[in-house]
N, C-alpha and C positions, 0 to 999 in steps of 0.2 A: 549696343545692337540686338543685344537680349532685347532689348522695350518696344525697341522698332519692329522686328518680325513675327513683334506680341500685337502693337496693332498692326502691322497687315493682315495679319490670322485674322481678328477682329472685323477689320475694316470689309474684308470678302467674306467674312461669315456673315456679316450684315445686310451686304450688299444680293449674296444669295436668294438668304431671307427674303429680302423685303420683295424681289421680282417674281420668289417663287406661289406667295402667299395670293390664293386664288377666291380667299371667303367670301362669304356675301354673295352678291348675283352682277356678274362681267360678263362680258359680249366678246365673241372671239372670233376673228373675221378668218379664213383661212381661201388660200388656191388648190385649185386641185393639178396637179403636175401632170399631164400626156393624159386628160381626163378620155377615153371609151365611150363613143356616144353611142355602142353598140349595151353599154352595161353601166353607165354613171353620165346622167345630160348636165347634170349643174359644173360649173367650172368654175363658182365659187359660193360660198354661203357663209351665213354667220349663225354663230351657234348665241342662245344665251344660257348659263351656268349661273343654276344658284346651289353654292355649296359649303358647307358647315367642316370645317375643320376639326371640331371635336370629337365627331363621329367617322369623321374620313369619306362621308356618303353624300350623296347631290344628284339633283337631278338636270339635264340638260335639255335645251329644244332648237332644233331646225326652228328659228327664226326669218331667214330669210334668203333666198337659193337664187342667183343669177339676180341679186340685186329686189327682190321681189319680196316681200313680206309673205312670208304662208299663211293660209287662212287655215283661221284655230289651231293656231301652233301650241296655245299652250294643251290642248287636250290631248297630246300626243309627245311624252316624255320620252326620254331615255334616262337612264339608270349612269350616275356619274363616280366614279370610286379611285379609290388614291391607291395603286400598285406599291411605286415604290415612293421613292422621298421629288422625282422630277414627274413620273406617269401616272395617266388617268385611263383609265377604263371608260369607256362609251358603250351601251348596252341596250339592244330595246326591253321594255318593262313589259310589253303588250305579249302572252304569252302564246300569241297565235300568230306571231311574227315570219313563224316558216311557212304556214298554212296559205299566206298569200303571197308564194312563190320565192323571196327573196329575205335572207337575215341577213344579220350582218353585228362585225363588229369594229372598234375604233380606239388605238391606244394613242395620246397625248404626249408627248415628251416637251414640257416647259423648259429643259436648257437647252434643245436642238431648235424648238419651237417650230414642231412640226408634225402633222398630225396623219397618221397611216388608218388606212377603211382598207377593212377586210370585209368583199361581197360575196355571199355564197347563195347560190341561185337554183332551182330542183333541176337536173340531168344535165349542169354545165359546170366548169372548169370554177373556182374559186379567182377570183379576183383579185388583185389587192394596190391602191392609190394612194399616193403620196399627197399632200398638201403643204403650203409652210403658212402658218397662222402669224396672227399678232393680237393683243387687244386693242379693239376701239370702243370710241364711244356710242351710245344707243343711235 
């Protein structure tokens, strides 16, 4: 019985690590649940994520929005950083983000496969959106 429980623990540990590994380049498709047209226009988008597990840092890019490739997407990276074992933070790298009138930060929970989007706009209340996500091929 002890061996059986050991094998089960090893199996689930391997299974969890296999799905949590996002090292390298991955594409993440997300559907926005209950989008607000005044705040957040896209109903779905794809992130290109380039992550290095050794330093727990990477970059992410808005690659597609509503099925259309974003022009010059590679010129506008966001930071991508591990927060805890299953959660990553996406944040703007452009120091002038707030000068454009809108700022954001996002958290991806790979255990739940949900993306939590927080938008901040001058003279308005912050808004939170939730997206359901899955990995896709390019």
